[in-house]
N, C-alpha and C positions, 0 to 999 in steps of 0.2 A: 348314698345318703347325701342330702344337700341341705344347706342352711341359707337363710336370707334374713334381711332386717324386718321381715313381716311377722316375726315371732313364732312361726310354725316350722316344722321339720318335715321333709319329705324323703321317701326312699323309692328308688326305681327297682322294681322286681324284674330281673332279666328273664326269668322263666315265663312269666305271664305278660311281660311287656306293659305293665301297668305301674302307675305312680301311686304310692300310698302317702296320703297327707295325714300327719298326726296332729290332732286338735283335741282339747284346747292347748294352746301353746304357752308362751311366757308373757302374756298380757301385751303391753306395748313395748316390750323389750326384745332384744336380739337373742337368738339361740347361739350359744358359744361352742357347744360340743354335743355329740351324740354317739351312741354305740349300741350295737345289737348284741345280745348275750350269745354265748357259743352255741346254744341249742336253737337259736333263731325264734324264740318265743316272746321275748321282751325287748323293748327299746328304752334307753334312758337318755334324757337330754338335760343339759344345764343351760341357764340363761343369765343375762345381765340383771335379771330381777332377783337373783339370789336363790332360786329354787332348782331342785332336781325333780324332773317329771318322769314318771314311769308309764309306759304304754304296753299293752299286750297285743301281739300280732295274732290274727286268727289263723286257723290251720293251713289255709291256702296262701297266707302271707300277702293278701291283696287288700287288707284293711286292718286298722288297729283301733283299740279301745283305750281311752284314758283310764288309768288305774289309780294313781296316787301322786300327790305333790308334797315334797319335803322342803322345808326351809333349811338352807345350808349356810347362808350368811345373813347378817342383819341389815345390810344396806345394798342399794343398787350400785352397780358398777358400770361406768361408761363403756359402750361396746368396743371402743378402741383401746381399752385397758386390759391388763391381765391381773389376776389375783393369785395369791399363794394360799391355798387352803391347808391349814396345819391341824392335824388330828392328833 
């Protein structure tokens, strides 16, 4: 899994040797974190835009579909900062 300042997240599938690019991303903001669920069916990313994005991987894990976007904070955060989310 790799992140860059271009707002998208990509995963390299070692079995198929293909890169999966997850779009739409986080607007003009950076991706901060990403994770694949234990079953390998969904991906979640957070970004400096204050959103949590959910993607669904297809069965062969060589492409993903955007599913949902959730607002997790009310403000943008500079990409060089960290935030403490208190639930």
